[in-house]
C-alpha positions as CSV (number, residue, x, y, z in Angstrom):
1,M,40.2,174.2,-44.3
2,S,40.7,177.9,-45.2
3,P,44.0,179.7,-44.4
4,T,42.1,181.7,-41.8
5,Q,40.8,178.6,-40.1
6,Q,44.3,177.1,-40.2
7,L,45.7,180.2,-38.6
8,N,43.1,180.2,-35.9
9,K,43.8,176.6,-35.2
10,K,47.5,177.2,-34.9
11,G,46.8,180.1,-32.7
12,R,44.7,178.0,-30.4
13,K,47.3,175.3,-30.3
14,H,50.0,177.9,-29.5
15,R,48.0,179.4,-26.7
16,R,47.3,175.9,-25.3
17,L,51.0,175.1,-25.3
18,L,51.8,178.4,-23.6
19,E,49.2,177.7,-20.9
20,Q,50.7,174.3,-20.4
21,S,54.2,175.8,-20.2
22,K,53.0,178.3,-17.6
23,N,51.3,175.5,-15.5
24,Q,54.5,173.4,-15.7
25,K,56.6,176.3,-14.6
26,K,54.3,176.9,-11.7
27,A,54.5,173.2,-10.8
28,S,58.2,173.2,-11.1
29,A,58.4,176.3,-8.8
30,G,56.3,174.5,-6.2
31,A,58.4,171.3,-6.5
32,G,61.5,173.4,-5.9
33,S,60.4,174.7,-2.5
34,V,63.0,173.6,0.1
35,W,60.5,172.6,2.7
36,Q,57.6,171.4,0.6
37,I,58.8,167.9,-0.4
38,P,60.1,166.9,3.1
39,A,56.9,168.3,4.7
40,V,54.7,166.2,2.5
41,C,56.8,163.1,3.2
42,F,56.5,163.7,6.9
43,V,52.7,164.2,6.8
44,L,52.2,161.1,4.6
45,A,54.3,159.0,6.9
46,A,52.7,160.4,10.1
47,I,49.1,159.9,8.9
48,T,49.9,156.3,7.7
49,V,51.5,155.4,11.0
50,A,48.7,156.9,13.0
51,I,45.9,155.0,11.2
52,Y,47.8,151.7,11.3
53,S,49.1,152.2,14.9
54,P,46.8,149.5,16.5
55,V,48.7,146.7,14.6
56,R,51.6,146.8,17.0
57,G,49.4,144.9,19.5
58,Y,48.0,142.4,17.1
59,P,48.9,138.7,17.2
60,F,49.8,136.2,14.4
61,I,46.7,134.8,12.7
62,N,46.2,131.2,11.6
63,Y,46.2,131.9,7.9
64,D,49.8,131.4,6.5
65,D,51.4,133.0,9.5
66,P,52.3,129.6,11.1
67,D,53.9,128.5,7.8
68,Y,55.7,131.7,7.3
69,V,56.8,132.6,10.8
70,S,55.2,131.3,14.0
71,H,55.7,127.5,13.3
72,N,58.6,127.8,10.9
73,A,61.8,126.6,12.5
74,H,64.0,127.8,9.6
75,V,62.8,131.4,9.9
76,Q,62.9,131.4,13.7
77,A,66.6,130.5,13.5
78,G,67.3,134.0,12.4
79,L,69.9,135.1,9.8
80,S,72.1,132.0,10.1
81,P,74.1,130.4,7.2
82,E,71.6,127.5,7.3
83,T,68.7,130.0,6.9
84,F,70.4,131.6,3.9
85,T,70.8,128.2,2.2
86,W,67.2,127.2,3.0
87,A,65.8,130.5,1.8
88,L,67.6,130.2,-1.5
89,T,66.8,126.6,-2.2
90,S,63.3,126.2,-0.6
91,G,60.0,126.1,-2.5
92,F,58.2,126.1,0.8
93,S,54.6,127.5,0.7
94,S,54.6,127.1,-3.1
95,N,56.7,130.2,-3.6
96,W,60.3,131.0,-4.3
97,H,61.0,134.3,-2.6
98,P,64.3,134.1,-0.6
99,L,64.4,137.8,0.3
100,T,61.0,137.5,1.9
101,W,62.1,134.5,4.0
102,L,65.2,136.4,5.0
103,S,63.2,139.5,6.0
104,H,61.1,137.3,8.3
105,A,64.2,135.6,9.7
106,L,65.6,139.1,10.5
107,D,62.4,140.0,12.3
108,C,62.7,136.8,14.3
109,Q,66.2,137.7,15.2
110,L,65.1,141.1,16.3
111,Y,61.8,140.4,17.9
112,G,61.6,136.7,18.4
113,L,57.9,135.6,18.2
114,N,56.6,139.0,19.4
115,A,54.1,139.5,16.6
116,G,53.9,143.2,17.3
117,G,57.5,143.7,16.0
118,H,56.7,141.8,12.8
119,H,53.6,144.0,12.3
120,V,55.7,147.2,12.8
121,S,58.2,146.0,10.1
122,N,55.3,145.6,7.7
123,L,54.0,149.0,8.5
124,L,57.4,150.6,8.0
125,L,57.7,149.0,4.6
126,H,54.3,150.4,3.6
127,V,55.3,153.8,4.8
128,L,58.5,153.6,2.7
129,N,56.3,152.6,-0.4
130,V,54.0,155.5,0.2
131,V,56.8,158.0,0.5
132,L,58.7,156.5,-2.5
133,L,55.6,156.7,-4.7
134,F,55.1,160.4,-3.8
135,L,58.8,161.2,-4.5
136,L,58.7,159.4,-7.9
137,L,55.5,161.1,-9.0
138,A,56.7,164.6,-7.8
139,R,60.1,164.2,-9.5
140,A,58.7,163.0,-12.8
141,T,55.7,165.4,-13.1
142,A,56.8,168.3,-10.9
143,S,53.2,168.3,-9.4
144,V,53.6,168.1,-5.7
145,G,49.9,168.5,-4.9
146,R,48.7,165.8,-7.3
147,S,51.5,163.4,-6.2
148,A,50.6,163.9,-2.6
149,V,46.9,163.1,-3.1
150,A,47.7,160.0,-5.2
151,A,50.2,158.8,-2.5
152,S,47.7,159.4,0.3
153,F,45.0,157.3,-1.5
154,F,47.6,154.6,-1.8
155,A,48.5,154.9,1.9
156,L,45.0,154.9,3.2
157,H,42.8,152.9,0.9
158,P,41.2,150.0,2.8
159,F,42.0,147.7,-0.1
160,N,45.6,147.7,1.2
161,V,44.9,146.7,4.8
162,G,45.4,143.0,4.2
163,S,48.8,143.7,2.6
164,V,50.0,145.8,5.6
165,V,48.4,144.0,8.6
166,W,48.8,140.4,7.4
167,I,52.4,139.4,8.4
168,S,52.5,136.8,5.7
169,E,52.0,139.4,3.1
170,R,55.5,140.9,3.7
171,K,56.3,139.6,0.2
172,N,53.8,142.1,-1.3
173,L,55.3,145.1,0.5
174,L,58.9,144.1,-0.1
175,S,58.5,143.4,-3.8
176,T,56.6,146.7,-4.3
177,L,59.4,148.5,-2.5
178,F,62.0,147.1,-4.9
179,L,59.7,147.8,-7.9
180,L,59.4,151.5,-6.9
181,V,63.2,151.7,-6.4
182,A,63.7,150.1,-9.8
183,I,61.4,152.7,-11.4
184,G,63.5,155.4,-9.7
185,A,66.7,153.8,-11.1
186,Y,65.1,153.7,-14.5
187,G,64.4,157.4,-14.4
188,W,68.1,157.9,-13.5
189,Y,69.0,155.7,-16.5
190,A,66.6,157.5,-18.9
191,E,68.4,160.8,-18.2
192,R,71.7,159.4,-19.5
193,P,71.4,155.9,-20.8
194,G,74.4,153.6,-20.1
195,W,75.1,150.0,-19.1
196,R,76.0,150.8,-15.5
197,R,72.7,152.6,-14.9
198,Y,70.8,149.8,-16.7
199,F,72.5,147.2,-14.6
200,A,71.3,149.0,-11.5
201,V,67.7,148.8,-12.8
202,A,68.2,145.0,-13.5
203,L,69.7,144.4,-10.1
204,V,66.9,146.0,-8.2
205,F,64.4,144.2,-10.4
206,A,66.0,140.9,-9.6
207,L,65.7,141.7,-5.9
208,G,62.0,142.4,-6.4
209,L,61.5,139.1,-8.2
210,A,63.3,137.4,-5.2
211,S,60.7,139.0,-3.0
212,K,57.5,138.1,-4.9
213,P,57.2,137.1,-8.6
214,M,54.1,139.3,-9.2
215,V,56.5,142.2,-10.1
216,I,57.4,140.4,-13.4
217,T,55.4,143.1,-15.1
218,L,58.1,145.7,-14.5
219,P,59.3,145.8,-18.2
220,F,55.7,146.5,-19.3
221,I,55.4,149.2,-16.6
222,L,58.6,150.9,-17.8
223,F,57.4,151.0,-21.4
224,L,54.2,152.7,-20.1
225,L,56.3,155.2,-18.2
226,D,58.3,155.9,-21.4
227,Y,54.9,157.1,-22.8
228,W,54.0,159.2,-19.7
229,P,55.4,161.0,-17.8
230,L,58.9,160.5,-19.3
231,G,57.9,161.2,-22.9
232,R,60.8,159.0,-24.2
233,I,59.0,157.7,-27.3
234,A,59.9,159.7,-30.4
235,H,56.9,160.6,-32.7
236,W,54.5,159.3,-30.1
237,T,54.9,161.8,-27.3
238,E,56.1,165.3,-26.7
239,P,59.4,165.6,-24.7
240,S,58.8,166.1,-21.0
241,A,59.2,169.7,-19.9
242,T,59.5,168.7,-16.2
243,F,61.8,165.6,-16.6
244,P,63.8,166.1,-19.8
245,V,65.2,162.9,-21.2
246,P,66.4,162.0,-24.7
247,Q,63.8,160.4,-27.0
248,F,64.2,157.2,-29.1
249,P,62.0,155.2,-31.5
250,W,59.6,152.8,-29.8
251,T,61.4,149.8,-31.3
252,R,64.7,150.7,-29.6
253,L,62.8,151.2,-26.3
254,A,61.1,147.9,-26.6
255,L,64.4,146.1,-27.3
256,E,65.9,148.0,-24.4
257,K,63.5,146.0,-22.1
258,L,64.6,142.6,-23.5
259,P,67.1,141.7,-20.7
260,L,64.5,142.6,-18.1
261,L,62.0,140.4,-20.0
262,L,64.4,137.5,-19.7
263,L,64.5,138.0,-16.0
264,S,60.7,138.0,-16.0
265,A,60.6,134.8,-18.0
266,A,63.1,133.1,-15.7
267,S,61.0,134.1,-12.7
268,A,57.8,132.9,-14.3
269,I,59.4,129.5,-15.1
270,I,60.7,129.1,-11.5
271,T,57.3,130.1,-10.1
272,V,55.3,127.6,-12.3
273,V,57.7,124.8,-11.4
274,V,57.7,125.5,-7.7
275,Q,53.9,126.0,-7.5
276,S,53.3,122.9,-9.5
277,A,55.5,120.9,-7.2
278,G,53.7,122.4,-4.2
279,H,50.3,121.5,-5.8
280,A,49.2,125.2,-5.7
281,V,48.4,125.4,-9.4
282,E,44.7,124.8,-10.0
283,S,44.2,123.7,-6.4
284,L,40.5,123.8,-7.1
285,G,40.9,121.0,-9.5
286,A,41.0,121.3,-13.3
287,V,39.0,124.5,-13.6
288,P,37.9,124.9,-17.2
289,L,39.5,127.8,-19.1
290,V,36.1,129.4,-19.8
291,Y,35.4,129.6,-16.0
292,R,38.8,131.2,-15.4
293,L,38.3,133.8,-18.1
294,E,34.8,134.6,-16.8
295,N,36.2,135.0,-13.3
296,A,39.1,137.2,-14.6
297,V,36.7,139.6,-16.3
298,Y,34.4,139.7,-13.3
299,S,37.3,140.2,-10.9
300,Y,38.7,143.2,-12.9
301,A,35.3,144.8,-12.5
302,M,35.0,144.0,-8.8
303,Y,38.5,145.4,-8.1
304,L,37.2,148.7,-9.7
305,V,33.9,148.6,-7.8
306,K,35.6,148.1,-4.4
307,T,38.1,150.8,-5.3
308,F,35.4,153.5,-5.7
309,W,32.9,152.0,-3.3
310,P,35.1,150.5,-0.5
311,S,33.2,147.9,1.4
312,N,33.0,144.3,2.4
313,F,36.7,143.6,2.3
314,A,38.1,140.1,3.1
315,P,41.4,138.3,2.9
316,I,40.0,135.9,0.3
317,Y,36.9,135.7,-2.0
318,P,35.9,132.2,-3.1
319,H,36.2,131.3,-6.8
320,P,32.7,131.5,-8.4
321,L,33.5,128.5,-10.8
322,N,30.4,128.1,-13.0
323,T,28.0,130.3,-10.9
324,L,28.4,133.6,-12.7
325,S,25.4,134.7,-14.6
326,F,25.5,136.1,-18.1
327,A,25.0,139.6,-16.8
328,Q,27.8,139.2,-14.3
329,V,30.2,138.6,-17.2
330,A,28.7,140.8,-19.9
331,L,28.5,144.0,-17.8
332,P,32.2,143.8,-16.7
333,V,33.1,143.2,-20.4
334,I,31.1,146.3,-21.4
335,L,32.7,148.3,-18.5
336,L,36.3,147.3,-19.4
337,V,35.9,147.8,-23.1
338,G,34.2,151.2,-22.6
339,L,36.9,152.5,-20.2
340,S,39.6,151.2,-22.6
341,I,38.1,153.1,-25.5
342,L,37.8,156.3,-23.3
343,V,41.4,156.3,-22.2
344,W,42.6,155.6,-25.8
345,K,40.7,158.7,-27.0
346,L,42.3,160.7,-24.1
347,R,45.8,159.5,-24.9
348,T,46.8,162.8,-26.5
349,G,47.3,165.4,-23.9
350,H,46.1,163.1,-21.1
351,G,48.7,160.3,-21.2
352,Y,48.3,159.5,-17.5
353,A,44.8,158.1,-18.3
354,L,46.1,155.5,-20.7
355,V,49.2,154.7,-18.6
356,G,47.2,154.4,-15.3
357,W,44.5,152.2,-16.9
358,L,47.1,149.9,-18.6
359,W,49.1,149.8,-15.4
360,F,46.0,148.5,-13.6
361,L,45.1,145.9,-16.2
362,G,48.7,144.7,-16.8
363,T,49.9,144.4,-13.2
364,L,46.9,142.3,-12.3
365,V,47.5,139.7,-15.1
366,P,49.8,137.5,-13.0
367,V,47.2,137.1,-10.3
368,I,43.9,137.5,-12.2
369,G,43.4,133.7,-12.4
370,I,44.1,132.7,-16.0
371,M,46.4,130.2,-14.4
372,Q,44.5,129.3,-11.2
373,V,46.7,129.3,-8.1
374,G,45.0,128.7,-4.8
375,A,41.3,128.7,-4.0
376,Q,40.5,132.4,-4.4
377,G,38.6,134.1,-7.2
378,M,40.2,137.4,-6.1
379,A,42.0,138.8,-3.1
380,D,42.5,142.2,-1.6
381,R,46.3,141.8,-1.5
382,Y,46.5,141.5,-5.3
383,A,45.3,145.1,-5.6
384,Y,48.2,146.7,-3.7
385,L,50.3,147.4,-6.8
386,P,47.7,147.7,-9.6
387,L,45.6,150.4,-7.8
388,I,48.5,152.8,-8.1
389,G,47.6,153.2,-11.8
390,I,44.0,154.0,-10.9
391,F,44.9,156.5,-8.3
392,V,47.2,158.4,-10.7
393,A,44.7,158.4,-13.5
394,V,41.9,159.6,-11.3
395,V,43.9,162.3,-9.5
396,W,45.4,163.8,-12.6
397,G,42.2,163.5,-14.5
398,F,40.1,165.4,-11.9
399,A,42.9,168.0,-11.6
400,D,42.9,168.6,-15.3
401,L,39.1,168.7,-15.4
402,G,39.2,171.4,-12.6
403,Q,41.7,173.4,-14.6
404,A,39.6,173.2,-17.8
405,R,36.5,174.2,-15.9
406,S,38.4,177.0,-14.0
407,W,37.3,175.5,-10.6
408,N,38.8,177.1,-7.5
409,W,41.8,175.0,-6.4
410,R,40.4,175.2,-2.8
411,L,37.4,173.1,-3.9
412,G,39.7,170.4,-5.3
413,A,41.7,170.4,-2.1
414,A,38.6,170.1,0.0
415,V,37.3,167.2,-2.0
416,A,40.7,165.4,-1.8
417,I,40.8,166.0,2.0
418,A,37.3,164.7,2.4
419,I,38.1,161.5,0.4
420,V,41.2,160.9,2.4
421,C,39.3,161.3,5.7
422,A,36.6,158.9,4.5
423,L,39.2,156.3,3.4
424,S,40.9,156.7,6.8
425,V,37.7,156.0,8.7
426,I,37.0,152.9,6.6
427,T,40.6,151.7,6.9
428,W,40.6,152.2,10.6
429,Q,37.6,149.9,10.9
430,Q,39.0,147.4,8.5
431,I,42.2,147.2,10.5
432,R,40.2,146.2,13.6
433,Y,38.9,143.0,11.9
434,W,42.5,141.8,11.9
435,R,43.0,142.1,15.7
436,G,42.5,138.3,16.1
437,T,41.9,135.1,14.2
438,R,38.3,134.7,15.3
439,E,37.3,138.3,14.5
440,L,38.9,138.1,11.0
441,W,37.2,134.9,9.9
442,Q,33.8,135.9,11.4
443,H,34.0,139.1,9.5
444,T,35.0,137.2,6.3
445,L,32.0,134.9,6.7
446,D,29.7,137.9,7.3
447,V,30.8,139.6,4.0
448,T,31.3,136.7,1.7
449,Q,29.2,133.7,0.7
450,N,30.2,130.0,0.4
451,N,33.7,130.8,1.6
452,F,35.0,127.3,2.5
453,V,38.5,128.7,3.2
454,A,37.0,131.0,5.9
455,Y,35.0,128.0,7.4
456,D,38.2,125.9,7.4
457,N,40.2,128.6,9.2
458,M,37.5,129.3,11.7
459,G,37.2,125.6,12.3
460,E,40.9,125.2,12.9
461,F,40.9,128.2,15.3
462,L,38.0,126.7,17.3
463,L,39.6,123.2,17.2
464,H,42.8,124.7,18.6
465,E,40.7,126.3,21.4
466,G,39.1,123.0,22.1
467,R,35.6,124.2,21.1
468,M,33.2,121.5,20.0
469,E,31.5,123.7,17.4
470,A,34.7,123.5,15.3
471,L,33.3,120.4,13.5
472,G,30.3,122.3,12.3
473,Y,32.5,124.8,10.4
474,F,34.5,121.9,8.8
475,E,31.2,120.2,7.8
476,S,30.0,123.4,6.2
477,A,33.3,123.7,4.3
478,A,33.0,120.1,3.1
479,R,29.5,120.7,1.8
480,I,30.5,123.8,-0.1
481,A,33.7,122.4,-1.5
482,P,33.7,118.6,-2.0
483,W,37.3,118.7,-3.2
484,D,38.6,120.6,-0.1
485,P,41.2,118.4,1.7
486,V,41.3,120.5,4.8
487,S,37.7,120.1,5.8
488,H,37.4,116.4,4.8
489,A,40.5,115.6,6.8
490,A,39.1,117.4,9.8
491,V,35.8,115.6,9.5
492,A,37.6,112.4,9.2
493,G,39.5,113.0,12.4
494,S,36.3,113.7,14.3
495,L,34.7,110.5,12.9
496,Q,37.8,108.6,13.9
497,D,37.6,109.9,17.5
498,R,34.0,108.7,17.6
499,G,34.9,105.2,16.5
500,R,33.3,105.5,13.0
501,Y,36.4,104.1,11.3
502,Q,35.1,103.3,7.9
503,D,33.5,106.7,7.5
504,A,36.8,108.3,8.6
505,I,38.6,106.3,5.9
506,R,36.2,107.5,3.3
507,E,36.7,111.1,4.3
508,Y,40.5,110.8,4.2
509,T,40.3,109.2,0.8
510,I,38.2,112.1,-0.5
511,A,40.8,114.5,0.9
512,L,43.6,112.7,-1.0
513,R,41.8,113.2,-4.3
514,A,42.5,116.9,-4.1
515,Q,46.2,116.1,-4.4
516,P,47.4,118.3,-1.4
517,D,51.0,118.9,-0.8
518,D,53.4,116.3,0.5
519,A,53.2,117.3,4.1
520,F,49.4,117.1,4.1
521,R,49.4,113.8,2.3
522,A,51.9,112.4,4.8
523,H,49.5,113.5,7.6
524,I,46.6,111.7,5.9
525,Y,48.5,108.5,5.2
526,T,49.7,108.5,8.9
527,E,46.1,108.7,10.1
528,L,45.0,106.0,7.6
529,G,47.8,103.8,8.9
530,V,46.3,104.1,12.4
531,L,42.7,103.6,11.1
532,Y,43.5,100.4,9.2
533,R,45.3,99.1,12.3
534,Q,42.2,99.9,14.3
535,I,40.0,97.8,12.0
536,G,42.6,95.0,11.8
537,D,43.7,95.5,8.2
538,Y,47.4,95.4,8.8
539,A,48.4,95.1,5.1
540,Q,46.7,98.4,4.3
541,A,48.1,99.8,7.5
542,R,51.7,99.1,6.6
543,E,51.2,100.4,3.1
544,N,49.8,103.7,4.3
545,S,52.4,104.2,7.0
546,H,55.2,103.5,4.5
547,L,53.7,106.1,2.1
548,A,53.6,108.7,4.9
549,L,57.3,108.1,5.8
550,S,58.4,108.2,2.2
551,L,56.6,111.5,1.6
552,D,57.5,113.6,4.7
553,P,59.1,111.8,7.7
554,Q,59.4,115.2,9.5
555,Q,55.6,115.6,9.3
556,V,55.1,112.1,10.7
557,Q,57.4,112.9,13.6
558,E,55.6,116.2,14.3
559,L,52.3,114.3,14.4
560,L,53.8,111.8,16.8
561,E,55.1,114.6,19.1
562,E,51.7,116.4,18.9
563,L,49.8,113.3,19.9
564,T,52.3,112.4,22.6
565,D,51.9,115.9,24.2
566,R,48.1,115.7,23.9
567,V,48.0,112.2,25.6
568,A,50.4,113.4,28.3
569,Q,48.1,116.3,29.1
570,H,44.9,114.3,29.0
571,P,45.8,110.6,29.7
572,A,43.2,108.2,28.4
573,P,43.3,104.5,27.3
574,S,42.1,105.3,23.8
575,G,44.7,108.1,23.5
576,Y,47.6,105.8,24.4
577,W,46.2,103.1,22.1
578,Q,46.1,105.5,19.2
579,L,49.6,106.7,20.0
580,G,50.8,103.1,20.1
581,L,49.3,102.4,16.7
582,M,51.0,105.4,15.2
583,L,54.3,104.5,16.8
584,E,53.9,101.0,15.4
585,G,53.5,102.4,11.9
586,T,56.9,104.1,12.3
587,D,58.5,100.8,13.4
588,Q,59.1,102.1,16.9
589,T,58.0,98.8,18.4
590,E,59.2,99.2,22.0
591,L,57.6,102.7,22.3
592,A,54.4,101.3,20.9
593,R,54.4,98.5,23.4
594,S,54.9,101.0,26.2
595,A,52.0,103.1,25.0
596,F,49.7,100.0,24.9
597,Q,50.8,99.0,28.4
598,K,50.0,102.6,29.7
599,A,46.5,102.2,28.2
600,L,46.0,99.0,30.1
601,R,47.3,100.4,33.4
602,L,44.6,103.1,33.1
603,N,42.0,100.5,32.2
604,P,42.9,96.8,32.5
605,D,39.7,95.9,30.6
606,F,40.6,98.0,27.5
607,A,40.5,95.3,24.9
608,P,41.9,97.2,21.9
609,A,45.2,97.8,23.7
610,R,45.4,94.1,24.8
611,Q,44.8,93.0,21.2
612,A,47.4,95.4,19.9
613,L,50.0,93.9,22.3
614,E,49.1,90.4,21.1
615,V,49.6,91.5,17.4
616,L,53.0,93.0,18.4
617,A,54.0,89.7,20.0
618,R,52.9,87.7,17.0
619,N,54.9,89.9,14.5
620,Q,58.1,89.7,16.4
């Protein structure tokens, strides 16, 4: 290169740096306006509350809400010492998240079982997350406009409806809140590194892990933020002009994250142990690794597709297992590799692109299905945190493109407002699908295929309503997922009620093969104990009743209470006979005899109850 060319190149670089400096000064001036930051915070909060306002009248749904709140006696006790102990030591629902349990307990103390109050708490947490995201972006980049647009996308994208409207997803909102606070504390630490400030970061991170372990990726996120917007990595990045912090070699910054990584590792170990004990890991059975990898690649692409073409959202999408075609795997691979190459090329001068993309890829790793937990292939709630990276990359990218092309800023503002309005309309409609259990699962069945979880939940809702068509939904689920314990147990119960005892035993046996949790197995063994008594096999009956009591005596007692209430409301000889058989299995002989006698008083010719009394007399 000639001296003249070198001089021209240096001149162009100098002019570019001057232009960037001017832009940064303008942004800083805007950020410094006394009213601007509070005004944007107010508008973001007001719009979010307005769009989500219908939720204050929504009920609990039958998907996890009973386990988390509406049927959870520990949570309903409020913030008692016993609740604190239980929250810290329980692996209930296959998760260790004591702060989430305590937040639900606080809601029960404040609102009881008024679901509207619980929904309002979720909404307030989402509003806090939106405002915090805006404040963090505006502080680190001094770009109020871009930060406001990115935060509004986060506030109003329909992908996030499930996380906000679903009471059981409190853990998602709470853990994200602590993650954002930890990022703010990290910025404070980066300005003047010291152990006290670092301890604050670690403490808030620990609170996030105690809310939901998905935030284990925080050390990775912080290293990304060192690259952009903080510019902490010496020789990799230029120092930030808007948020000046000292620079260090990347090796020191990596070692700096080691204590946080140890917290992540501890959380990961606890999660694996608890989920394994709760039979949540690989609940679909031993899904081959190749199927899990194919689904992971496909899901990454689908999260992106639904981000930019928001439609057909559902609380759960069934795992495709071995049904993905070559094109459904190959095209996502090409997309992911292509975007990765693009953002790598843009890393100099456009660090937000690389950081946003890696934020998206990295924060999805814990839930992308490499270790299969649950029956889903993907789920809307998993996108809540990862999509922040996409929103930042897109907003900053288009803003820079507009500046490079000298577009009128009003055009960019108009486009942003139009997108926010479109997202608001879609989100408003998506919120309406959560107004009741039946509406939610009907919508889910309409927008997904072969969704046995949706069939199960619709069947459970209809069964609770006393609707005969419930069995059809369970049968559909059993056809789709032969390993599904819920549908097979429900079909078995129906067969049992119709006197097809051998067929019912077969269905319960299939349900046991899926290795459900202890409570569910106790339920099945209790019913098998009754069934074997009904067919006269008392050796098998005693064995199954013993297994039920050894696994979960509380579950057995709840089944007894449920059947007792049902028989009291609808007295029938067969009902009292079945109740007596269940009582016999728990060695409550006198109560069992009383139930058989009540059956005979209703129908003196009811032979099964008379035979059961004779068996009791012989065994005494």
